[in-house]
All heavy atoms as an XYZ file, in Angstrom:
960
protein
N      28.606      9.296    -19.844
C      27.461      8.528    -20.208
C      26.716      9.245    -21.303
O      26.674     10.510    -21.315
C      26.572      8.317    -18.998
C      25.427      7.368    -19.245
S      24.393      7.071    -17.786
C      25.353      5.818    -16.949
N      26.129      8.560    -22.176
C      25.352      9.118    -23.300
C      24.139      9.912    -22.756
O      23.408      9.426    -21.899
C      24.881      7.985    -24.176
C      24.240      8.451    -25.450
O      24.107      9.650    -25.693
N      23.793      7.516    -26.289
N      23.895     11.163    -23.227
C      22.766     11.933    -22.774
C      21.379     11.252    -23.009
O      20.451     11.415    -22.259
C      22.864     13.250    -23.573
C      24.308     13.366    -23.964
C      24.784     11.935    -24.126
N      21.305     10.532    -24.124
C      20.055      9.786    -24.384
C      19.800      8.716    -23.321
O      18.676      8.441    -22.918
C      20.069      9.149    -25.784
C      19.952     10.220    -26.855
O      19.500     11.324    -26.575
O      20.448      9.953    -28.000
N      20.892      8.045    -22.867
C      20.784      7.040    -21.845
C      20.277      7.680    -20.548
O      19.406      7.099    -19.837
C      22.117      6.345    -21.629
O      22.548      5.839    -22.858
C      21.980      5.252    -20.609
N      20.790      8.830    -20.235
C      20.321      9.530    -18.982
C      18.859      9.927    -19.110
O      18.109      9.796    -18.160
C      21.224     10.786    -18.720
C      22.676     10.349    -18.457
C      20.675     11.598    -17.594
C      23.636     11.476    -18.345
N      18.426     10.320    -20.305
C      17.049     10.650    -20.510
C      16.141      9.431    -20.256
O      15.095      9.520    -19.629
C      16.793     11.197    -21.924
O      17.653     12.367    -22.071
C      15.354     11.549    -22.155
N      16.594      8.284    -20.786
C      15.810      7.059    -20.601
C      15.814      6.608    -19.107
O      14.849      6.082    -18.618
C      16.376      5.909    -21.467
C      15.902      6.030    -22.882
C      16.691      6.428    -23.951
C      14.628      5.803    -23.411
N      15.946      6.444    -25.088
C      14.679      6.079    -24.779
C      13.436      5.399    -22.859
C      13.570      5.936    -25.610
C      12.324      5.263    -23.652
C      12.382      5.553    -25.015
N      16.866      6.880    -18.422
C      16.950      6.570    -16.997
C      15.943      7.434    -16.218
O      15.253      6.947    -15.327
C      18.408      6.743    -16.421
C      19.286      5.681    -16.999
C      18.416      6.752    -14.903
C      20.769      5.851    -16.672
N      15.906      8.742    -16.570
C      14.890      9.615    -15.934
C      13.498      9.111    -16.216
O      12.588      9.105    -15.316
C      15.054     11.085    -16.442
C      16.083     11.834    -15.694
C      17.360     12.173    -16.085
C      15.943     12.417    -14.354
N      17.987     12.880    -15.142
C      17.138     13.035    -14.070
C      14.962     12.425    -13.445
C      17.349     13.711    -12.862
C      15.147     13.053    -12.200
C      16.348     13.725    -11.947
N      13.232      8.730    -17.452
C      11.908      8.209    -17.817
C      11.557      6.974    -17.061
O      10.489      6.786    -16.491
C      11.778      8.000    -19.314
C      10.453      7.575    -19.847
C       9.392      8.705    -19.601
C      10.519      7.228    -21.289
N      12.493      6.002    -17.027
C      12.245      4.751    -16.353
C      12.085      4.955    -14.809
O      11.176      4.332    -14.159
N      12.908      5.864    -14.202
C      12.747      6.143    -12.809
C      11.390      6.807    -12.529
O      10.771      6.483    -11.494
C      13.892      7.051    -12.353
N      10.948      7.663    -13.413
C       9.659      8.281    -13.183
C       8.488      7.312    -13.256
O       7.602      7.336    -12.438
N       8.514      6.425    -14.246
C       7.495      5.419    -14.343
C       7.550      4.492    -13.138
O       6.478      4.118    -12.612
C       7.620      4.652    -15.710
C       6.698      3.429    -15.736
C       7.359      5.584    -16.865
N       8.735      4.106    -12.726
C       8.878      3.223    -11.561
C       8.330      3.911    -10.299
O       7.609      3.302     -9.484
C      10.323      2.827    -11.370
C      10.590      1.860    -10.221
C       9.994      0.525    -10.523
C      12.094      1.755    -10.023
N       8.605      5.195    -10.136
C       8.094      5.898     -8.939
C       6.583      6.003     -9.009
O       5.918      5.864     -7.957
C       8.691      7.295     -8.927
C      10.125      7.395     -8.360
C      10.690      8.789     -8.572
C      10.174      7.076     -6.874
N       6.020      6.223    -10.187
C       4.577      6.307    -10.227
C       3.901      4.952     -9.924
O       2.843      4.928     -9.334
C       4.132      6.818    -11.627
C       4.392      8.300    -11.801
S       3.663      9.079    -13.219
C       4.667      8.447    -14.550
N       4.538      3.854    -10.334
C       3.980      2.535     -9.989
C       4.164      2.207     -8.516
O       3.328      1.457     -7.969
C       4.633      1.418    -10.853
C       3.978      1.308    -12.204
C       4.746      1.478    -13.318
C       2.648      1.016    -12.326
C       4.144      1.362    -14.584
C       2.052      0.866    -13.526
C       2.806      1.051    -14.724
N       5.154      2.746     -7.856
C       5.322      2.472     -6.450
C       4.285      3.165     -5.633
O       4.083      2.823     -4.429
C       6.731      2.852     -5.929
O       6.970      4.258     -6.206
C       7.834      2.016     -6.552
N       3.572      4.106     -6.166
C       2.446      4.721     -5.428
C       1.388      3.701     -5.103
O       0.707      3.863     -4.076
C       1.823      5.876     -6.297
C       0.698      6.611     -5.630
C       1.161      7.365     -4.447
O       2.250      7.991     -4.450
O       0.404      7.478     -3.461
N       1.301      2.650     -5.879
C       0.342      1.575     -5.541
C       0.768      0.816     -4.307
O      -0.061      0.320     -3.571
C       0.234      0.574     -6.702
C      -0.227      1.147     -8.054
C      -0.078      0.125     -9.153
C      -1.690      1.656     -7.904
N       2.059      0.758     -3.995
C       2.572      0.088     -2.825
C       2.693      1.027     -1.614
O       2.534      0.575     -0.489
C       3.964     -0.556     -3.131
C       4.002     -1.524     -4.252
C       5.430     -1.929     -4.523
C       3.159     -2.736     -3.922
N       2.984      2.263     -1.890
C       3.164      3.272     -0.832
C       2.163      4.396     -1.002
O       2.453      5.419     -1.623
C       4.612      3.867     -0.877
C       4.812      4.795      0.315
C       5.637      2.781     -0.851
N       0.905      4.196     -0.574
C      -0.117      5.200     -0.801
C       0.146      6.490     -0.027
O       0.855      6.482      0.956
C      -1.396      4.538     -0.372
C      -0.970      3.503      0.591
C       0.380      3.056      0.179
N      -0.375      7.572     -0.496
C      -0.248      8.827      0.168
C      -0.152      9.989     -0.797
O      -0.113     11.149     -0.369
N      -0.220      9.715     -2.089
C      -0.163     10.739     -3.137
C       1.039     11.651     -3.004
O       0.921     12.838     -3.102
C      -1.458     11.613     -3.130
C      -2.665     11.033     -3.762
C      -3.842     11.913     -3.604
C      -2.403     10.751     -5.243
N       2.215     11.050     -2.810
C       3.459     11.805     -2.794
C       4.386     11.266     -3.877
O       4.900     12.044     -4.651
C       4.115     11.753     -1.410
C       5.497     12.395     -1.402
C       3.232     12.381     -0.335
N       4.599      9.965     -3.877
C       5.554      9.331     -4.771
C       5.127      9.542     -6.225
O       5.967      9.652     -7.104
C       5.735      7.840     -4.425
C       6.737      7.214     -5.304
C       6.098      7.698     -2.971
N       3.804      9.557     -6.474
C       3.400      9.753     -7.858
C       3.809     11.133     -8.420
O       4.159     11.230     -9.641
C       1.806      9.594     -7.958
C       1.093     10.728     -7.329
C       1.389      9.453     -9.441
N       3.890     12.131     -7.558
C       4.333     13.442     -8.038
C       5.844     13.478     -8.278
O       6.315     14.173     -9.159
C       3.934     14.536     -7.064
C       2.411     14.720     -6.978
C       1.764     14.423     -5.817
C       1.679     15.117     -8.083
C       0.382     14.594     -5.758
C       0.314     15.242     -8.023
C      -0.365     14.996     -6.840
N       6.550     12.745     -7.470
C       8.018     12.571     -7.709
C       8.237     11.903     -9.076
O       9.135     12.274     -9.829
C       8.672     11.791     -6.622
C       8.602     12.418     -5.213
C       9.241     11.496     -4.197
C       9.268     13.776     -5.188
N       7.448     10.869     -9.339
C       7.547     10.181    -10.638
C       7.144     11.036    -11.781
O       7.819     11.011    -12.869
N       6.083     11.794    -11.641
C       5.631     12.682    -12.704
C       6.670     13.760    -12.999
O       6.927     14.133    -14.129
C       4.318     13.295    -12.320
C       3.575     14.081    -13.406
C       3.328     13.230    -14.709
C       2.281     14.597    -12.877
N       7.315     14.233    -11.926
C       8.424     15.203    -12.042
C       9.559     14.655    -12.895
O      10.125     15.265    -13.725
N       9.900     13.357    -12.561
C      10.968     12.691    -13.292
C      10.636     12.499    -14.807
O      11.526     12.655    -15.665
C      11.324     11.336    -12.655
N       9.395     12.147    -15.066
C       8.922     12.023    -16.434
C       8.992     13.356    -17.175
O       9.437     13.446    -18.339
C       7.496     11.440    -16.531
C       6.929     11.516    -17.922
C       7.544      9.956    -16.019
N       8.635     14.433    -16.482
C       8.700     15.732    -17.105
C      10.126     16.173    -17.334
O      10.459     16.869    -18.298
C       7.964     16.775    -16.253
C       6.445     16.634    -16.265
C       5.764     17.599    -15.286
C       5.862     16.816    -17.677
N      11.048     15.793    -16.440
C      12.479     16.073    -16.663
C      12.959     15.295    -17.860
O      13.757     15.838    -18.693
C      13.272     15.769    -15.393
C      14.777     15.698    -15.654
C      13.010     16.748    -14.304
N      12.548     14.049    -18.022
C      12.958     13.250    -19.178
C      12.437     13.924    -20.470
O      13.187     13.981    -21.480
C      12.385     11.830    -19.064
N      11.231     14.449    -20.409
C      10.670     15.192    -21.554
C      11.494     16.441    -21.872
O      11.774     16.736    -23.067
C       9.216     15.500    -21.342
C       8.506     16.086    -22.514
C       8.317     15.352    -23.648
C       8.048     17.389    -22.470
C       7.700     15.894    -24.764
C       7.437     17.970    -23.546
C       7.203     17.204    -24.730
N      11.833     17.179    -20.780
C      12.686     18.351    -20.955
C      14.022     18.031    -21.526
O      14.627     18.761    -22.361
N      14.634     16.899    -21.115
C      15.944     16.481    -21.643
C      15.795     16.092    -23.138
O      16.697     16.277    -23.948
C      16.522     15.324    -20.820
C      16.973     15.812    -19.457
C      17.652     14.673    -18.711
N      18.777     14.098    -19.417
C      20.036     14.610    -19.350
N      20.306     15.682    -18.592
N      21.029     14.064    -20.020
N      14.676     15.416    -23.465
C      14.438     14.981    -24.824
C      14.298     16.219    -25.782
O      14.752     16.139    -26.901
C      13.149     14.123    -24.884
C      12.857     13.611    -26.218
C      13.553     12.663    -26.914
C      11.741     13.940    -27.039
N      12.950     12.424    -28.115
C      11.861     13.194    -28.240
C      10.682     14.818    -26.902
C      10.915     13.283    -29.267
C       9.758     14.908    -27.901
C       9.893     14.166    -29.073
N      13.721     17.288    -25.275
C      13.606     18.480    -26.043
C      14.837     19.403    -25.971
O      14.866     20.468    -26.510
C      12.402     19.339    -25.529
C      11.040     18.779    -25.738
C       9.947     19.627    -25.097
C      10.754     18.615    -27.258
N      15.896     18.907    -25.273
C      17.172     19.591    -25.097
C      16.986     20.927    -24.338
O      17.746     21.864    -24.555
C      17.882     19.835    -26.404
C      18.214     18.558    -27.161
N      19.147     17.678    -26.692
C      17.713     18.011    -28.250
C      19.222     16.648    -27.501
N      18.332     16.811    -28.466
N      16.002     20.931    -23.458
C      15.833     22.115    -22.616
C      16.718     21.978    -21.356
O      17.050     23.017    -20.737
C      14.358     22.294    -22.166
C      13.409     22.568    -23.294
C      11.921     22.553    -22.828
C      13.719     23.870    -24.013
N      16.980     20.774    -20.941
C      17.825     20.488    -19.777
C      19.060     19.747    -20.224
O      18.976     18.665    -20.820
C      17.052     19.701    -18.724
C      15.820     20.313    -18.166
C      15.010     19.315    -17.354
C      16.201     21.514    -17.264
N      20.201     20.255    -19.878
C      21.450     19.634    -20.214
C      22.269     19.458    -18.882
O      22.330     20.386    -18.150
C      22.258     20.455    -21.173
C      21.574     20.652    -22.551
C      21.493     19.412    -23.371
O      22.315     18.513    -23.185
O      20.557     19.339    -24.202
N      22.747     18.283    -18.640
C      23.607     18.107    -17.461
C      22.765     17.567    -16.284
O      21.565     17.531    -16.252
N      23.508     17.072    -15.293
C      22.924     16.447    -14.114
C      22.346     17.467    -13.169
O      21.199     17.297    -12.726
C      23.969     15.549    -13.400
C      24.431     14.416    -14.332
C      23.413     14.961    -12.137
C      23.324     13.442    -14.685
N      23.092     18.500    -12.878
C      22.612     19.485    -11.905
C      21.323     20.224    -12.342
O      20.354     20.256    -11.546
C      23.770     20.524    -11.555
C      23.233     21.621    -10.684
C      24.922     19.814    -10.926
N      21.218     20.693    -13.585
C      19.960     21.289    -13.991
C      18.775     20.273    -14.021
O      17.653     20.617    -13.653
C      20.204     21.795    -15.413
C      21.694     21.956    -15.502
C      22.259     20.922    -14.602
N      19.097     19.015    -14.297
C      18.064     17.987    -14.292
C      17.508     17.764    -12.916
O      16.329     17.729    -12.706
C      18.602     16.692    -14.898
O      18.959     16.862    -16.244
N      18.429     17.607    -11.926
C      18.000     17.397    -10.530
C      17.319     18.589     -9.978
O      16.312     18.506     -9.249
C      19.155     16.962     -9.672
C      19.430     15.485     -9.666
C      20.543     14.953    -10.373
C      18.556     14.643     -8.997
C      20.671     13.599    -10.343
C      18.760     13.226     -9.003
C      19.832     12.756     -9.686
N      17.766     19.783    -10.341
C      17.138     21.009     -9.876
C      15.712     21.140    -10.445
O      14.770     21.449     -9.702
C      17.972     22.258    -10.247
O      19.326     22.128     -9.761
C      17.343     23.517     -9.717
N      15.585     20.853    -11.714
C      14.210     20.917    -12.318
C      13.337     19.799    -11.755
O      12.164     20.072    -11.516
C      14.353     20.688    -13.873
N      13.867     18.658    -11.491
C      13.043     17.534    -10.873
C      12.561     17.994     -9.493
O      11.429     17.790     -9.151
C      13.914     16.283    -10.776
C      13.214     15.207    -10.063
C      12.073     14.516    -10.457
C      13.570     14.648     -8.787
N      11.766     13.582     -9.532
C      12.678     13.664     -8.470
C      14.582     14.947     -7.893
C      12.683     12.911     -7.277
C      14.656     14.174     -6.743
C      13.743     13.165     -6.404
N      13.433     18.571     -8.683
C      13.048     19.011     -7.372
C      11.951     20.095     -7.430
O      10.969     20.025     -6.761
C      14.306     19.532     -6.594
C      13.964     20.034     -5.223
C      13.729     19.204     -4.213
C      13.937     21.408     -5.036
C      13.404     19.649     -2.942
C      13.617     21.916     -3.743
C      13.383     21.014     -2.731
N      12.191     21.093     -8.301
C      11.229     22.230     -8.411
C       9.908     21.721     -8.967
O       8.818     22.040     -8.438
C      11.819     23.343     -9.219
C      10.783     24.396     -9.532
C      12.989     23.938     -8.493
N       9.947     20.963    -10.012
C       8.682     20.428    -10.634
C       7.918     19.510     -9.672
O       6.714     19.650     -9.490
C       9.004     19.661    -11.953
C       9.455     20.667    -13.020
C       7.798     18.932    -12.466
C      10.052     20.016    -14.220
N       8.650     18.613     -9.005
C       7.983     17.686     -8.060
C       7.358     18.479     -6.914
O       6.223     18.155     -6.477
C       8.974     16.669     -7.524
O       9.433     15.857     -8.558
N       8.070     19.421     -6.370
C       7.570     20.200     -5.258
C       6.340     21.025     -5.685
O       5.341     21.082     -4.963
C       8.642     21.116     -4.721
C       8.347     21.852     -3.414
C       8.137     20.877     -2.314
C       9.476     22.806     -3.051
N       6.398     21.625     -6.856
C       5.262     22.394     -7.373
C       4.038     21.472     -7.623
O       2.911     21.855     -7.276
C       5.648     23.102     -8.665
N       4.248     20.319     -8.177
C       3.140     19.402     -8.399
C       2.580     18.910     -7.055
O       1.325     18.805     -6.847
C       3.603     18.198     -9.191
C       3.893     18.447    -10.653
C       4.547     17.224    -11.301
C       2.608     18.850    -11.415
N       3.415     18.642     -6.108
C       3.021     18.178     -4.779
C       2.174     19.210     -4.088
O       1.134     18.901     -3.572
C       4.229     17.773     -3.956
C       3.981     17.145     -2.596
C       3.236     15.830     -2.739
C       5.261     16.959     -1.882
N       2.672     20.443     -4.045
C       1.910     21.526     -3.424
C       0.643     21.868     -4.152
O      -0.420     22.090     -3.557
C       2.850     22.734     -3.229
C       3.930     22.445     -2.208
C       2.040     23.959     -2.736
C       4.990     23.491     -2.101
N       0.746     21.907     -5.477
C      -0.369     22.390     -6.267
C      -1.486     21.381     -6.528
O      -2.687     21.735     -6.559
N      -1.134     20.110     -6.654
C      -2.182     19.107     -7.088
C      -2.552     18.127     -5.993
O      -3.575     17.410     -6.204
C      -1.686     18.379     -8.333
C      -1.434     19.199     -9.584
C      -0.913     18.336    -10.733
C      -2.768     19.875     -9.965
N      -1.769     17.976     -4.935
C      -2.070     16.906     -3.951
C      -3.443     17.109     -3.338
O      -4.220     16.182     -3.193
C      -0.992     16.839     -2.900
C      -1.182     15.669     -1.995
C       0.062     15.462     -1.089
N      -0.073     14.242     -0.344
C      -0.586     14.203      0.849
N      -1.080     15.292      1.456
N      -0.692     13.066      1.521
N      -3.790     18.346     -2.881
C      -5.054     18.575     -2.265
C      -6.209     18.426     -3.237
O      -7.264     17.857     -2.884
C      -5.102     20.005     -1.668
C      -4.184     20.184     -0.507
C      -4.562     19.347      0.680
O      -5.756     19.077      0.890
N      -3.597     18.923      1.461
N      -5.993     18.747     -4.516
C      -7.009     18.589     -5.504
C      -7.300     17.087     -5.784
O      -8.412     16.673     -5.771
C      -6.603     19.285     -6.815
C      -7.587     19.170     -7.983
C      -8.838     19.961     -7.679
C      -6.898     19.644     -9.246
N      -6.231     16.325     -5.932
C      -6.401     14.885     -6.166
C      -6.914     14.169     -4.907
O      -7.623     13.156     -5.068
C      -5.105     14.261     -6.606
C      -4.727     14.541     -8.094
C      -3.423     13.870     -8.409
C      -5.815     14.042     -9.029
N      -6.602     14.651     -3.733
C      -7.067     13.987     -2.501
C      -8.596     14.121     -2.371
O      -9.171     13.253     -1.751
C      -6.387     14.623     -1.288
N      -9.149     15.141     -2.977
C     -10.617     15.248     -2.984
C     -11.302     14.133     -3.757
O     -12.360     13.610     -3.448
C     -11.086     16.595     -3.475
C     -10.722     17.737     -2.564
C     -11.230     19.016     -3.157
N     -10.609     20.130     -2.465
C     -10.578     21.351     -2.907
N     -11.187     21.662     -4.020
N      -9.959     22.316     -2.228
N     -10.661     13.793     -4.904
C     -11.242     12.796     -5.802
C     -10.823     11.372     -5.427
O     -11.492     10.447     -5.808
C     -10.802     13.092     -7.263
C     -11.323     14.401     -7.757
C     -10.499     15.452     -8.053
C     -12.697     14.598     -7.971
C     -10.915     16.652     -8.465
C     -13.185     15.795     -8.440
C     -12.332     16.829     -8.699
N      -9.697     11.228     -4.727
C      -9.204      9.937     -4.289
C      -9.066      9.938     -2.821
O      -7.958      9.904     -2.257
C      -7.890      9.620     -4.927
C      -7.826      9.625     -6.460
C      -6.416      9.589     -6.938
C      -8.650      8.470     -7.029
N     -10.150      9.885     -2.031
C     -10.026     10.013     -0.602
C      -9.384      8.772     -0.010
O      -9.611      7.631     -0.476
C     -11.510     10.124     -0.107
C     -12.338      9.547     -1.221
C     -11.544      9.747     -2.448
N      -8.561      8.979      0.997
C      -7.925      7.868      1.699
C      -8.856      7.265      2.730
O      -9.747      7.928      3.262
C      -6.626      8.351      2.389
N      -8.697      5.986      2.958
C      -9.513      5.313      3.981
C      -8.842      5.572      5.365
O      -7.685      5.246      5.565
C      -9.535      3.819      3.708
C     -10.454      3.083      4.645
C     -10.579      1.615      4.268
O     -10.639      1.353      3.100
O     -10.569      0.816      5.159
N      -9.565      6.239      6.232
C      -8.977      6.576      7.529
C      -9.788      5.960      8.637
O     -11.018      5.786      8.518
C      -8.926      8.092      7.724
O     -10.264      8.606      7.610
C      -8.075      8.769      6.701
N      -9.161      5.641      9.739
C      -9.862      5.134     10.895
C      -9.338      5.961     12.109
O      -8.197      6.440     12.101
C      -9.586      3.625     11.160
O      -8.187      3.465     11.285
C     -10.122      2.786     10.005
N     -10.195      6.057     13.066
C      -9.823      6.792     14.300
C      -9.828      5.783     15.457
O     -10.775      5.060     15.635
C     -10.785      7.918     14.602
C     -10.496      8.602     15.919
C      -9.450      9.436     16.092
C     -11.358      8.315     16.993
C      -9.187     10.041     17.313
C     -11.110      8.885     18.244
C     -10.025      9.765     18.364
O      -9.774     10.340     19.560
N      -8.727      5.824     16.218
C      -8.644      5.035     17.443
C      -8.238      5.967     18.575
O      -7.290      6.683     18.391
C      -7.662      3.870     17.264
C      -7.642      2.971     18.458
C      -6.711      1.788     18.259
O      -6.097      1.641     17.163
N      -6.541      0.995     19.231
N      -8.949      5.866     19.611
C      -8.633      6.777     20.784
C      -7.263      6.455     21.307
O      -6.881      5.326     21.490
C      -9.729      6.535     21.852
O      -9.341      7.278     23.009
N      -6.465      7.509     21.657
C      -5.147      7.276     22.214
C      -5.212      6.902     23.692
O      -4.210      6.507     24.284
C      -4.454      8.613     21.992
C      -5.527      9.638     21.927
C      -6.741      8.926     21.321
N      -6.424      7.005     24.319
C      -6.591      6.660     25.755
C      -6.782      5.174     25.847
O      -7.801      4.637     25.441
C      -7.767      7.427     26.299
C      -7.840      7.279     27.800
O      -6.927      6.635     28.420
O      -8.800      7.855     28.414
N      -5.812      4.443     26.432
C      -5.894      3.002     26.502
C      -6.986      2.567     27.451
O      -7.545      1.474     27.270
C      -4.536      2.435     26.956
C      -3.451      2.539     25.915
C      -2.233      3.184     26.442
O      -2.157      3.501     27.682
O      -1.293      3.381     25.653
N      -7.362      3.387     28.454
C      -8.361      2.967     29.411
C      -9.739      2.916     28.653
O     -10.532      2.014     28.921
C      -8.447      3.969     30.540
C      -7.201      3.890     31.420
O      -6.510      2.861     31.423
O      -6.926      4.859     32.144
N      -9.951      3.849     27.728
C     -11.226      3.862     27.035
C     -11.245      2.647     26.096
O     -12.275      1.970     25.939
C     -11.407      5.186     26.279
C     -11.661      6.310     27.223
C     -12.528      5.074     25.235
C     -11.669      7.690     26.566
N     -10.148      2.306     25.433
C     -10.021      1.178     24.528
C     -10.273     -0.146     25.282
O     -10.861     -1.092     24.750
C      -8.723      1.126     23.822
C      -8.568      2.277     22.844
O      -9.559      2.855     22.395
N      -7.346      2.635     22.552
N      -9.774     -0.233     26.515
C      -9.877     -1.487     27.309
C     -11.200     -1.623     28.011
O     -11.587     -2.737     28.366
C      -8.760     -1.481     28.339
N     -11.932     -0.553     28.161
C     -13.219     -0.590     28.884
C     -14.185     -1.519     28.179
O     -14.421     -1.496     26.983
C     -13.822      0.765     28.926
C     -14.929      0.939     29.933
C     -15.314      2.381     30.101
O     -14.987      3.212     29.313
N     -15.989      2.683     31.193
N     -14.733     -2.421     28.947
C     -15.705     -3.388     28.479
C     -15.120     -4.668     27.866
O     -15.782     -5.492     27.423
N     -13.812     -4.797     27.939
C     -13.145     -5.956     27.372
C     -13.210     -7.104     28.344
O     -13.165     -6.930     29.534
C     -11.641     -5.654     27.110
O     -11.543     -4.675     26.158
N     -13.314     -8.330     27.859
C     -13.272     -9.524     28.617
C     -11.825     -9.915     28.828
O     -11.078    -10.058     27.808
C     -14.104    -10.661     28.045
C     -15.592    -10.417     27.942
C     -16.255    -11.559     27.199
C     -16.201    -10.227     29.274
N     -11.444    -10.227     30.015
C     -10.058    -10.574     30.334
C     -10.049    -11.853     31.132
O     -10.975    -12.254     31.800
C      -9.284     -9.427     31.043
C      -9.209     -8.206     30.199
C      -9.977     -9.088     32.384
N      -8.834    -12.472     31.221
C      -8.653    -13.645     32.056
C      -8.096    -13.192     33.416
O      -7.180    -12.388     33.492
C      -7.649    -14.622     31.459
C      -8.167    -15.205     30.137
O      -9.409    -15.446     30.088
O      -7.388    -15.428     29.207
N      -8.689    -13.711     34.477
C      -8.204    -13.397     35.822
C      -7.094    -14.313     36.179
O      -7.231    -15.535     36.133
C      -9.343    -13.512     36.879
C      -8.866    -13.207     38.259
C     -10.472    -12.507     36.489
N      -5.915    -13.740     36.512
C      -4.767    -14.524     36.896
C      -4.711    -14.720     38.396
O      -4.523    -15.830     38.894
C      -3.451    -13.834     36.393
C      -2.212    -14.606     36.843
C      -3.490    -13.737     34.902
N      -4.943    -13.649     39.168
C      -5.009    -13.680     40.620
C      -6.277    -12.959     41.028
O      -6.453    -11.775     40.693
C      -3.819    -12.971     41.251
C      -2.461    -13.675     41.054
C      -1.369    -12.873     41.722
O      -1.608    -12.092     42.639
O      -0.226    -13.028     41.266
N      -7.132    -13.616     41.732
C      -8.426    -13.026     42.149
C      -8.166    -11.918     43.179
O      -7.237    -11.961     43.979
C      -9.333    -14.071     42.720
N      -9.057    -10.925     43.186
C      -9.017     -9.860     44.145
C      -9.788    -10.329     45.408
O     -10.985    -10.584     45.341
C      -9.650     -8.540     43.593
C      -9.611     -7.432     44.647
C      -8.905     -8.138     42.325
N      -9.078    -10.458     46.527
C      -9.704    -10.938     47.725
C     -10.618     -9.904     48.402
O     -11.748    -10.194     48.698
C      -8.652    -11.429     48.754
N     -10.150     -8.685     48.593
C     -10.955     -7.638     49.096
C     -10.418     -6.304     48.583
O      -9.510     -6.283     47.695
C     -10.926     -7.694     50.639
C      -9.528     -7.583     51.245
O      -8.578     -7.124     50.519
O      -9.312     -8.015     52.392
N     -10.923     -5.198     49.112
C     -10.584     -3.873     48.561
C      -9.114     -3.479     48.850
O      -8.563     -2.664     48.149
C     -11.498     -2.820     49.147
C     -12.889     -2.899     48.619
C     -13.698     -1.759     49.222
N     -15.083     -1.960     48.788
C     -15.848     -1.004     48.395
N     -15.401      0.236     48.355
N     -17.095     -1.236     48.025
N      -8.539     -4.104     49.817
C      -7.138     -3.747     50.169
C      -6.060     -4.560     49.370
O      -4.922     -4.156     49.378
C      -6.879     -3.958     51.653
C      -7.791     -3.019     52.460
O      -8.102     -1.923     52.014
N      -8.155     -3.440     53.632
N      -6.474     -5.603     48.726
C      -5.493     -6.451     48.023
C      -5.731     -6.333     46.492
O      -6.880     -6.305     46.041
C      -5.668     -7.941     48.424
C      -5.312     -8.161     49.862
O      -4.524     -7.374     50.441
N      -5.848     -9.156     50.453
N      -4.627     -6.245     45.806
C      -4.726     -6.182     44.332
C      -4.683     -7.593     43.751
O      -4.019     -8.500     44.268
C      -3.560     -5.352     43.717
C      -3.771     -3.880     43.984
O      -4.896     -3.465     44.314
O      -2.797     -3.155     43.788
N      -5.349     -7.797     42.625
C      -5.246     -9.038     41.905
C      -4.505     -8.755     40.567
O      -3.971     -7.695     40.379
N      -4.572     -9.718     39.665
C      -3.888     -9.522     38.351
C      -4.817    -10.101     37.265
O      -5.481    -11.112     37.474
C      -2.563    -10.186     38.285
C      -1.554     -9.485     39.225
C      -0.126     -9.645     38.898
N       0.427     -9.082     37.722
C       0.770     -7.816     37.545
N       0.610     -6.998     38.564
N       1.312     -7.413     36.474
N      -4.762     -9.456     36.119
C      -5.537     -9.915     34.944
C      -4.584    -10.070     33.766
O      -3.525     -9.446     33.764
C      -6.719     -8.962     34.575
C      -6.157     -7.525     34.251
C      -7.741     -8.897     35.711
C      -7.167     -6.665     33.599
N      -4.979    -10.841     32.773
C      -4.212    -11.033     31.587
C      -4.923    -10.257     30.473
O      -6.069    -10.575     30.136
C      -4.035    -12.510     31.230
C      -3.195    -12.757     30.059
N      -3.687    -12.903     28.799
C      -1.831    -12.872     29.965
C      -2.652    -13.103     27.990
N      -1.523    -13.116     28.691
N      -4.249     -9.244     29.861
C      -4.811     -8.434     28.815
C      -3.784     -8.012     27.823
O      -2.679     -7.524     28.248
C      -5.487     -7.188     29.435
C      -6.108     -6.241     28.429
C      -7.218     -6.617     27.713
C      -5.586     -4.984     28.286
C      -7.776     -5.726     26.811
C      -6.117     -4.086     27.364
C      -7.213     -4.473     26.607
O      -7.774     -3.608     25.725
N      -3.980     -8.217     26.570
C      -3.087     -7.852     25.484
C      -1.710     -8.464     25.620
O      -0.681     -7.794     25.463
C      -2.967     -6.311     25.350
C      -4.221     -5.571     24.894
C      -3.935     -4.033     24.921
C      -4.644     -6.027     23.536
N      -1.640     -9.727     26.023
C      -0.413    -10.448     26.053
C       0.404    -10.275     27.269
O       1.523    -10.782     27.361
N      -0.079     -9.569     28.276
C       0.691     -9.343     29.545
C      -0.253     -9.273     30.685
O      -1.489     -9.254     30.490
C       1.599     -8.132     29.462
O       2.442     -8.104     30.565
C       0.810     -6.877     29.382
N       0.250     -9.271     31.929
C      -0.607     -9.178     33.075
C      -0.575     -7.710     33.634
O       0.403     -7.014     33.510
C      -0.131    -10.136     34.159
O       1.155     -9.844     34.577
C      -0.216    -11.594     33.702
N      -1.725     -7.350     34.195
C      -1.906     -6.004     34.699
C      -2.498     -6.114     36.100
O      -3.213     -7.039     36.436
C      -2.916     -5.256     33.814
C      -2.454     -5.123     32.463
C      -2.616     -6.006     31.426
C      -1.685     -4.000     31.881
N      -2.060     -5.520     30.250
C      -1.481     -4.287     30.517
C      -1.249     -2.795     32.408
C      -0.822     -3.426     29.670
C      -0.545     -1.974     31.548
C      -0.328     -2.255     30.214
N      -2.153     -5.073     36.993
C      -2.803     -5.084     38.259
C      -4.323     -4.810     38.183
O      -4.716     -4.036     37.317
C      -2.048     -3.978     39.056
C      -1.449     -3.150     37.999
C      -1.223     -4.005     36.787
N      -5.056     -5.434     39.066
C      -6.508     -5.248     39.070
C      -6.974     -4.957     40.487
O      -6.427     -5.542     41.458
C      -7.179     -6.474     38.559
N      -7.929     -4.035     40.578
C      -8.503     -3.713     41.914
C     -10.012     -3.894     41.786
O     -10.613     -3.916     40.762
C      -8.174     -2.293     42.318
O      -8.661     -1.398     41.342
C      -6.726     -2.124     42.548
N     -10.630     -4.016     42.934
C     -12.096     -4.157     43.017
C     -12.655     -2.874     43.548
O     -12.184     -2.296     44.519
C     -12.433     -5.345     43.931
S     -14.208     -5.562     44.073
N     -13.699     -2.363     42.903
C     -14.392     -1.205     43.397
C     -15.393     -1.621     44.406
O     -16.066     -1.005     45.058
C     -15.063     -0.457     42.209
C     -14.148      0.053     41.128
C     -14.967      0.640     39.952
C     -13.183      1.095     41.670
């Protein structure tokens, strides 16, 4: 394959990876794309010849950019985060549910419908 064609493939892959950051947020794929663009630039300057040096340079450059710049950019582009308690009892507390089987007394269990299924219910 023509070396110029491989350079254009690296450039196109890099631009495509940077655009996929819009679909897959996390500030990771953009550094892979930037690394590919820098490899294309290195191939254009004839600093990188062959497939193995190109992939090695892409790996090293992408890893260095990821480690070096991700935390810096994350400060300026904060991600939207939400916290949800992993304790299901706390999440369910105070929820309105449908009673499937009423609780007759303290010794008998009833059933409620919650989150698409039925659950055992007791009376305090």
